C-alpha positions in Angstrom: 0.3 -0.1 0.0 1.1 3.0 -0.5 2.4 5.3 2.2 0.5 8.8 3.2 3.3 11.2 2.5 3.4 9.7 -0.8 0.0 9.4 -1.9 -0.3 13.8 -0.6 3.1 14.1 -1.8 1.4 12.9 -5.8 -1.4 15.3 -4.5 0.3 18.3 -4.9 2.8 17.1 -7.8 -0.6 16.8 -9.8 -2.5 19.8 -8.6 0.4 22.1 -9.8 0.9 20.6 -13.2 -2.6 20.6 -14.1 -2.0 25.1 -12.9 0.8 25.0 -15.3 -0.4 23.7 -17.7 -4.2 26.5 -17.0 -1.5 29.2 -17.2 -0.2 27.6 -20.4 -3.3 27.1 -22.0 -3.8 31.1 -21.4 -1.0 32.2 -22.1 -1.4 30.3 -25.9 -4.7 31.9 -26.4 -3.4 34.7 -26.3 -0.9 34.0 -29.0 -2.6 34.7 -32.9 -2.8 32.2 -35.3 -0.7 34.6 -37.5 2.6 34.5 -35.8 1.0 30.8 -34.1 2.1 30.7 -38.7 5.2 31.4 -38.2 6.6 27.9 -36.4 7.9 25.3 -37.4 9.5 22.1 -35.4 12.4 20.6 -36.5 13.7 16.4 -35.4 16.3 13.9 -37.0 17.8 11.3 -36.5 20.2 9.9 -37.0 22.4 7.5 -37.7 26.1 6.1 -37.2 27.4 5.0 -40.3 31.0 3.3 -40.8 33.1 0.0 -40.1 33.1 1.5 -35.8 29.2 3.4 -36.2 30.6 6.4 -34.9 30.3 8.5 -38.2 26.7 10.1 -37.9 24.3 10.4 -40.6 21.1 12.0 -41.0 18.0 9.2 -41.5 15.0 11.1 -40.8 13.8 14.6 -41.5 10.5 15.8 -39.8 8.5 18.8 -39.0 5.6 19.8 -36.8 3.8 23.1 -37.5 2.9 24.7 -34.0 0.0 22.7 -33.4 1.2 19.3 -34.0 0.6 18.4 -37.6 3.1 17.5 -39.5 4.5 18.3 -42.3 7.3 16.2 -43.5 8.1 13.0 -42.7 11.4 11.7 -44.9 13.5 8.6 -45.1 17.4 10.3 -45.7 18.9 7.8 -47.9 22.2 7.0 -46.3 25.6 6.2 -48.8 26.5 3.9 -46.4 26.2 0.6 -44.4 24.6 2.5 -40.9 26.8 -0.4 -37.9 24.6 1.9 -35.5 20.9 2.6 -34.7 
């Protein structure tokens, strides 16, 4: 059974997280759609190539907009055998 102190600490952490989420939501609502349209996020996935796998090479690139909608998600042909994932 969980101890009471652990339950109280979790309840307090949950309450704080909920408060922070509400503050983020309120701040985001103030940003106009025209401003949000200017932002994208880029994620690059790298693999190791070569005999020792220590040479990094781009294997996948992804772009999302402000809302998380996928704009681009593509694999990239690497020039050598992948030896480290």
